KOLMARZA-669445 format. One record per residue (C-alpha): x, y, z; residue number from 1. Coordinates in steps of 0.001 Angstrom, whole numbers, plus 524288, in hexadecimal, padded with zeros to 5 digits. Each point is the difference from the previous one (the first is absolute). Last residue first. Example, Ala and Ser with C-alpha at 12.3 -4.5 7.8 and 13.67 -1.06 7.14 Angstrom:
REM residues 2
[[83566,7FBDC,81BE4],2];
[[7FAA6,7F290,80294],1];
***
This chain:
REM residues 409
[[5C123,C8B58,2F25B],409];
[[7F77C,7FC91,80AE6],408];
[[7F55F,7FF02,7F644],407];
[[807C8,7F690,7F78A],406];
[[802B2,7F793,80BBE],405];
[[7F226,7FF8D,80267],404];
[[7FE1D,7FBA1,7F2B8],403];
[[80A5B,7F57E,8003D],402];
[[7FAC4,7FA8E,80D1F],401];
[[7F251,7FFA3,7FADD],400];
[[803D5,7F87A,7F41D],399];
[[80854,7F6C9,806AA],398];
[[7F528,7FDEB,80BA8],397];
[[7F62A,7FC7E,7F32B],396];
[[80A54,7F8DA,7F831],395];
[[80361,7F663,80AAB],394];
[[805EB,7F78E,7F51A],393];
[[7FA22,7F331,7FC36],392];
[[806E5,7FA48,7F2FC],391];
[[80C68,8094E,80222],390];
[[8076E,805AE,7F514],389];
[[7F433,803D7,7F742],388];
[[7F9F7,8070D,80B4D],387];
[[80BFF,80647,804A5],386];
[[80245,80559,7F18C],385];
[[7F232,804CF,8002B],384];
[[801D9,806C5,80E44],383];
[[80C7B,806A4,7F9DA],382];
[[7F9B0,80505,7F4F3],381];
[[7F473,80576,80803],380];
[[80A6B,80746,808A2],379];
[[80684,80508,7F362],378];
[[7F390,80564,7FB74],377];
[[7FD61,805E4,80D92],376];
[[80C8F,8079C,7FFFE],375];
[[7FD80,804AC,7F236],374];
[[7F337,804F7,804B6],373];
[[8070F,80681,80A64],372];
[[809DF,8078D,7F76C],371];
[[7F60C,80353,7F5FA],370];
[[7F737,806FF,80A93],369];
[[7F21F,7FB90,80193],368];
[[800A9,7FD22,80F14],367];
[[80ACA,8098F,80445],366];
[[7F769,80AA0,8038D],365];
[[7F7F1,7F64A,80865],364];
[[7FF42,8083E,80C2C],363];
[[80ED4,7FFA3,8017D],362];
[[80B07,7F90B,7F802],361];
[[80408,80C2C,7F949],360];
[[8073E,7FDDB,7F302],359];
[[80974,80B13,7FA81],358];
[[802E2,7FEBE,7F18A],357];
[[7F2AE,7FC72,7FE82],356];
[[7FB0C,80A74,7F5C9],355];
[[7F672,8069E,80A09],354];
[[809FB,7FEEB,80A95],353];
[[80A99,80601,7F7C2],352];
[[7F631,80A0D,7FC66],351];
[[7FBB0,80329,80D9D],350];
[[80E12,80199,80679],349];
[[8043B,808A1,7F4D7],348];
[[7F462,80920,80238],347];
[[80252,7FE9E,80F8B],346];
[[80E9B,8053D,7FD08],345];
[[7FA1B,80AAD,7F806],344];
[[7F737,803AD,80AD2],343];
[[80AD5,8006F,8095E],342];
[[8083F,808C6,7F774],341];
[[7F481,80954,7FEB1],340];
[[7FE17,80086,80EA6],339];
[[80E6A,8038B,801E3],338];
[[7FFA3,809D6,7F511],337];
[[7F44C,8077C,80605],336];
[[8038A,80B90,7F735],335];
[[8098F,7FE90,7F50D],334];
[[808A7,80AAE,7FA87],333];
[[8081D,80052,80D65],332];
[[806D9,7F3F6,7FB5B],331];
[[80697,80603,7F40E],330];
[[7FB15,8047D,7F3DA],329];
[[80925,7F646,7F726],328];
[[801FE,7F4D1,809B1],327];
[[7F2FC,800CF,805F9],326];
[[7F93D,80053,7F226],325];
[[807C0,7F394,7FB90],324];
[[7FC21,7F95D,80CD0],323];
[[7F1AE,80213,7FCE6],322];
[[8017F,7FC70,7F203],321];
[[80709,7F338,803B8],320];
[[7F43C,7FD94,80937],319];
[[7F714,8021E,7F4DC],318];
[[8075B,7F650,7F854],317];
[[800C3,7F5C9,80AC0],316];
[[7F07A,800CA,800BE],315];
[[7FEFE,7FE8D,7F167],314];
[[80911,7F483,7FF81],313];
[[7F771,7F8E7,80AF2],312];
[[7F3FC,802FA,7F74B],311];
[[8067F,7F8A5,7F574],310];
[[7FD32,7F381,80838],309];
[[7F292,80217,7FE15],308];
[[80188,80101,7F1A2],307];
[[805A4,7F219,800D5],306];
[[80CE3,7F8FF,80127],305];
[[80895,7FCCA,7F42D],304];
[[7F759,80777,7F64C],303];
[[7FBCE,80BEF,808F0],302];
[[80FC2,8006D,804E9],301];
[[803FA,7FF46,7F0D9],300];
[[7F58D,80A4E,7FC99],299];
[[805A9,80945,80903],298];
[[80E06,7FD04,7FCF7],297];
[[7FD1B,801E9,7F1BE],296];
[[7FA2F,80DE2,8022B],295];
[[80B73,804DF,80978],294];
[[80AC3,7FA4C,7F713],293];
[[7FB15,80751,7F4A3],292];
[[7FD07,80C0A,807B1],291];
[[80DC2,7FF7A,8051B],290];
[[8053A,7FF83,7F230],289];
[[7F712,80B28,7FB9C],288];
[[804EC,807D4,80CF7],287];
[[80DE1,7FD6A,7FB91],286];
[[7FE12,80511,7F2F0],285];
[[7F8DD,80C90,804F0],284];
[[80A4E,802F6,80A04],283];
[[80A70,7FE39,7F64B],282];
[[7FA04,80971,7F604],281];
[[7FCFF,80821,80BC6],280];
[[80DD6,80264,80321],279];
[[8016F,8076C,7F1A8],278];
[[7F863,80BDC,804F2],277];
[[7F767,80578,7F4EE],276];
[[7F889,7F2A2,80040],275];
[[7F5E9,804BD,809A0],274];
[[7FC38,80B07,7F7C0],273];
[[7FBAF,7F581,7F4DA],272];
[[7F668,7FB72,80948],271];
[[7FA71,80E6B,801CA],270];
[[7FFD9,80150,7F172],269];
[[7F804,7F3C6,7FEB8],268];
[[7F66B,8055A,809E1],267];
[[7FEAF,80BBF,7F7D2],266];
[[80172,80BF8,8091A],265];
[[7F801,80BDA,804E6],264];
[[80586,80974,8097E],263];
[[80B84,7FCF8,8083C],262];
[[7FC13,80606,80E2E],261];
[[7F495,7F619,800D7],260];
[[7FF9C,7F72E,7F4B3],259];
[[7F415,800B3,7F627],258];
[[8009A,7F45A,7F641],257];
[[80142,80189,7F172],256];
[[7F81C,7F6CF,7F6ED],255];
[[80619,7FD22,7F3B2],254];
[[805F4,7F2DF,80218],253];
[[7F741,7FDF7,80C3B],252];
[[7F46B,7F9E5,7F86B],251];
[[80844,7F5FF,7FA26],250];
[[804BA,7FB0A,80CC0],249];
[[7F4F6,7F6E3,803F5],248];
[[7FEC9,7F9A7,7F2E4],247];
[[80EEF,7FD8F,7FE6B],246];
[[7FFC9,7FBEC,80D9E],245];
[[7F53F,7F57D,7FE5F],244];
[[806BF,7FABF,7F436],243];
[[80CBF,7FE79,807AC],242];
[[7F8D9,7FAB0,80BED],241];
[[7FB52,7F4BA,7F752],240];
[[80D86,7FD0A,7FC1E],239];
[[805CC,800EA,80D04],238];
[[7F3FA,7F792,805BE],237];
[[803FE,7F4D0,7F60F],236];
[[80ECC,800E6,80416],235];
[[7FC66,7FFC4,80E25],234];
[[7F6FB,7F419,7FEFD],233];
[[80A4D,7F994,7F7ED],232];
[[80A8A,802E8,80AC9],231];
[[7F72C,7FA69,80ADC],230];
[[7FC72,7F3CE,7F742],229];
[[7F23C,7FF87,7FC32],228];
[[7F8A1,7F2C8,800A7],227];
[[7F2DC,80536,7FEAD],226];
[[7FB60,7F9BB,80C3A],225];
[[80B68,80083,80A9E],224];
[[8075F,80C03,7F9C9],223];
[[7F3D3,806E6,7FB95],222];
[[7F8DF,7FF1F,80D6A],221];
[[80C6D,8034C,806F8],220];
[[80098,80CB9,7F797],219];
[[7F1C6,8024C,80321],218];
[[80267,80015,80DF9],217];
[[80B4F,80990,7FEEC],216];
[[7F717,8085B,7F686],215];
[[7F507,80031,809B7],214];
[[8087A,8050A,80AAB],213];
[[805C6,80A91,7F674],212];
[[7F29F,803F2,7FD58],211];
[[7FC4A,801F2,80E43],210];
[[80C43,8064A,803A9],209];
[[7FE12,80961,7F54F],208];
[[7F188,8024A,8047C],207];
[[80605,8028A,80D28],206];
[[80930,80A74,7F9BD],205];
[[7F50B,8066F,7F8D1],204];
[[7F7FC,80146,80CEA],203];
[[80BB1,8067D,8059F],202];
[[80068,80989,7F5AD],201];
[[7F1F5,80336,8006D],200];
[[801BA,80272,80EF4],199];
[[80AF2,8088A,7FDF7],198];
[[7F811,80793,7F495],197];
[[7F502,8017C,80A45],196];
[[8094B,80661,80A41],195];
[[80538,7FA56,80C7C],194];
[[80500,80AB5,8084E],193];
[[80CC4,8077A,801B3],192];
[[80587,7F899,7F513],191];
[[80BCC,7FA23,808EC],190];
[[7F86C,7FF60,80CA3],189];
[[7F3B8,7F9FF,7F96C],188];
[[808CA,7F5C0,7F84C],187];
[[8064F,7FBFD,80C28],186];
[[7F440,7FE6E,80793],185];
[[7F970,7F865,7F56A],184];
[[80B0D,7F6BE,7FF8A],183];
[[80093,7FD8B,80E39],182];
[[7F105,7FDB8,8019B],181];
[[80103,7F68D,7F3F5],180];
[[80C1D,7F938,80560],179];
[[7F9EF,7FC36,80BE6],178];
[[7F241,7FB97,7FB26],177];
[[807C5,7F857,7F56A],176];
[[80918,7F974,8099A],175];
[[7F424,7FA87,807B5],174];
[[7FA3E,7FB96,7F295],173];
[[80CFB,7F8B6,7FC3C],172];
[[800D2,7F936,80D63],171];
[[7F1F2,7FB3F,7FD72],170];
[[80387,7FBB4,7F2CE],169];
[[80BEA,7F848,804AA],168];
[[7F573,7F7D6,80A5B],167];
[[7F76A,7FDD6,7F3C5],166];
[[80AA0,7FA50,7F8B2],165];
[[80463,7F833,80BF8],164];
[[7F227,7FA20,80133],163];
[[7FDEB,7FC9B,7F221],162];
[[7FFA7,8056F,7F19A],161];
[[7FC47,7F94E,7F471],160];
[[804EF,80506,7F2C7],159];
[[7F59D,7FF89,7F516],158];
[[80AE9,80594,7F636],157];
[[7F679,809FC,7FB0E],156];
[[7F72F,80409,80B86],155];
[[80844,7FC13,80C25],154];
[[80CE3,804C4,7F914],153];
[[7F794,80CEB,7FD25],152];
[[7FD76,8014C,80DFE],151];
[[80CFB,7FC83,80569],150];
[[80612,8096F,7F685],149];
[[7F6D7,809E3,803E7],148];
[[80308,7FF4A,80E50],147];
[[80EDB,80093,7FE7B],146];
[[800A3,80A8F,7F5E7],145];
[[7F601,8076B,809B1],144];
[[809D7,7FE67,80AA6],143];
[[80B14,80594,7F83B],142];
[[7F800,80C35,7FBF3],141];
[[7FEAE,80312,80EC1],140];
[[80DDA,80469,80078],139];
[[7FBFB,80B35,7F6EA],138];
[[8076A,80B51,80753],137];
[[80D87,7FB13,7FCAF],136];
[[7FC4E,80063,7F206],135];
[[7FFB6,80E64,8008C],134];
[[7F2AA,8062D,7FCB4],133];
[[800EE,80970,7F4AF],132];
[[7F81F,80AA4,7FA36],131];
[[80757,80A89,7F9B7],130];
[[7F3A8,8082A,7FD0F],129];
[[8034D,802E4,7F17D],128];
[[80328,7F233,7FD3F],127];
[[7F243,7FB34,802DA],126];
[[7FB90,7FB1B,7F2A5],125];
[[80E03,7FA8B,7FC73],124];
[[801B8,7FB36,80D5D],123];
[[7F339,7F7DA,7FF5F],122];
[[802B1,7FA0A,7F329],121];
[[80D6A,7FBF9,80541],120];
[[7F95C,7F9E9,80BE2],119];
[[7F60A,7F8AE,7F71C],118];
[[80AD8,7FB5B,7F56B],117];
[[805FC,7F507,80707],116];
[[7F35F,7F966,8066C],115];
[[7F997,8015C,7F250],114];
[[80B59,7F874,7F96D],113];
[[7FF9C,7F4EF,809D5],112];
[[7F1AC,7FDEC,7FE7B],111];
[[801C0,800DE,7F196],110];
[[80BB4,7F77F,7FE55],109];
[[7F9AA,7F4CE,808A6],108];
[[7F2D0,80191,7F86D],107];
[[808F0,7FE29,7F285],106];
[[8069D,7F40A,8068A],105];
[[7F236,7FA28,80351],104];
[[7FB49,8023F,7F1CB],103];
[[80C8E,7FAF2,7F9D1],102];
[[7FFD1,7F41E,808E1],101];
[[7F1D3,7FD25,7FCC6],100];
[[80390,8002C,7F112],99];
[[80BE7,7F7E0,803A5],98];
[[7F803,7F583,80797],97];
[[7F5C5,7FEC3,7F4BA],96];
[[80AF4,7FD33,7F60A],95];
[[806A3,7F660,8085E],94];
[[7F29F,7F91B,8027D],93];
[[7FE61,7FEC1,7F0AA],92];
[[80DCC,7F8E7,7FF6A],91];
[[7FBC2,7F6ED,809D7],90];
[[7F3C4,7FBF1,7F967],89];
[[806D2,7FE7C,7F371],88];
[[8092E,7F56F,804A1],87];
[[8020B,7FA0E,7F320],86];
[[80D92,80424,7FE55],85];
[[804DB,7F9BD,80B6C],84];
[[802BD,804B1,80DAE],83];
[[80D9B,7F99C,8016E],82];
[[8060F,80923,7F5E5],81];
[[7F9F8,80B34,80646],80];
[[80606,7FC16,80CF6],79];
[[80DC9,7FE79,7F8FC],78];
[[7FE89,80D6B,7F91D],77];
[[7FCB8,80670,80DFE],76];
[[80CC0,7F950,8060A],75];
[[80837,80577,7F5CD],74];
[[7FB07,80DD6,801D7],73];
[[801AD,80038,80EBC],72];
[[80DE5,805AB,7FFA2],71];
[[7FC60,809C1,7F516],70];
[[7F387,804FA,8078B],69];
[[80874,802CD,80C16],68];
[[809BD,807DE,7F894],67];
[[7F4F3,806C8,7F8BA],66];
[[7F938,80487,80C77],65];
[[80D0E,80314,80709],64];
[[80113,809F0,7F4AD],63];
[[7F21D,8041E,7FEB6],62];
[[7FFFB,80461,80D8E],61];
[[80612,80C65,7FC7F],60];
[[7F272,803B9,7FAA0],59];
[[7FBB9,80116,80DC5],58];
[[80B7F,80A57,80266],57];
[[7FB96,8079D,7F3A2],56];
[[7F15F,80043,8054D],55];
[[804AC,804DC,80D0A],54];
[[80968,80A3C,7F985],53];
[[7F514,80506,7F838],52];
[[7F569,801E1,80AD4],51];
[[80B7F,80594,80889],50];
[[80082,80B62,7F698],49];
[[7F3AD,80520,80330],48];
[[802B9,7FF5C,80EBB],47];
[[80D2B,80636,7FD74],46];
[[7FB2B,80B5A,7F788],45];
[[7F52D,80256,80B36],44];
[[80AE9,800B6,80B3F],43];
[[80B97,8050A,7F847],42];
[[807DB,80573,80B47],41];
[[7FB50,7F78B,80BC6],40];
[[7FF68,7F401,7F818],39];
[[80EE1,7FFF3,7FC4F],38];
[[80664,7F855,80BC7],37];
[[7F283,7FBAE,805BC],36];
[[7FE65,7F6F1,7F4F4],35];
[[80DE2,7FA5C,80091],34];
[[7FDEE,7FDFC,80E88],33];
[[7F256,7F8E8,7FE4C],32];
[[8062A,7F669,7F54D],31];
[[80B09,7FD0D,808F1],30];
[[7F826,7FD24,80BB2],29];
[[7F676,7F788,7F7F1],28];
[[80BD9,7F8FF,7FB1F],27];
[[804E4,7FBE3,80D67],26];
[[7F329,7FC03,8043D],25];
[[7FCE6,7F878,7F409],24];
[[80DE2,7F90F,801F0],23];
[[7FC28,7FC5E,80E87],22];
[[7F2DA,7FB4D,7FC02],21];
[[8057C,7F7C8,7F475],20];
[[80911,7F95C,809C0],19];
[[7F4F7,7F852,8043F],18];
[[8021B,7F7CF,7F379],17];
[[80C7C,7F965,80646],16];
[[7F959,7FAC0,80AEC],15];
[[7FBEF,80387,80E79],14];
[[7FB9C,7F3A8,8081C],13];
[[7F2F4,80266,80688],12];
[[7FFF3,8083F,80BF1],11];
[[7F786,7FA4A,80A4F],10];
[[7FB62,806CA,80D45],9];
[[7F6E9,7FA66,80A94],8];
[[807CF,7F3BA,8042D],7];
[[7FA45,7F720,809F5],6];
[[80863,7FA4F,80AE0],5];
[[80074,7F2EA,80452],4];
[[8021F,7F896,7F335],3];
[[7F955,7F429,7FCE1],2];
[[80955,7F464,7FE36],1];
***
């Protein structure tokens, strides 16, 4: 029977893997809370220290990596035995893949490392100006992240985009225009004008987003085509980053930085000052563990879903930062709070449409979604079964009725 009423909204069934988004949201809030706790007093030192904490956190991934490797070791030995001793071609292909994997992992590490150090270098150069733009005044950054992940997914992973993707992108553009206006108004009020250095800072943050977006898509490529596990990729990145950090840190061993009202200090001396209070030992350890969880959950979402799905996590993370800022600084610290909340809701709405957590059955938005493609597949199976059971089924009428039933779903 054909339903009388057409349904316009569909919510695919949630699975256990969708808890990754909730876990990421919680971890990102904890990470930002710890960061804000000791960032105010040791701004430059903390920015420099975080580079090492991130690397240590990534290296902790060697623990689950070794556990996973040990569990799969027996299966790998069985597969090697089945290949045979004379499978020279297969072994040669493995060597080529290892070489390519190394280059791609190195590229992934370089891109990620440049994204990490660029704000730190900027603060070192311009520390005397005490230039800082609050994270809550950079709302548009998350939209850049969404757009560039889409672009790199199209270029690198050859992801196809359909009507519902374009509709979500239109919502993002609308939100981008609104947030851009509010961001510049807020920065202008706090800095009594927008200086050249403030614009440079915003450009650096935008470049960061582009680099991180590229690294997210490249991570998916490494997992899909170079057969990296999420743990293995983070371990490889931590080893490369350690080399980069040693090279990057070398000039600052003896170079003093001018700090306003404090004179000149070595960066490593400033880092040592952080640990004069014992509580910061606990904070640093907790922050490192949280960083480990944060990066692992990021790659796990990219692995299980896609880089475009990770955009949902980024929106939730920015919304979490917005909420934390309201709690710490009070509701009066934010202008246009109602409009910003509405914009964040629209962003969440666009990302769940884009990633098909919500399917809208109007204007062909549902046509190429996985949910409706699965429906069509089921219908074709039913038609084939009907054809096999009956010698002369009225397949044309049956097919039309089933398709019409699908539309009215």
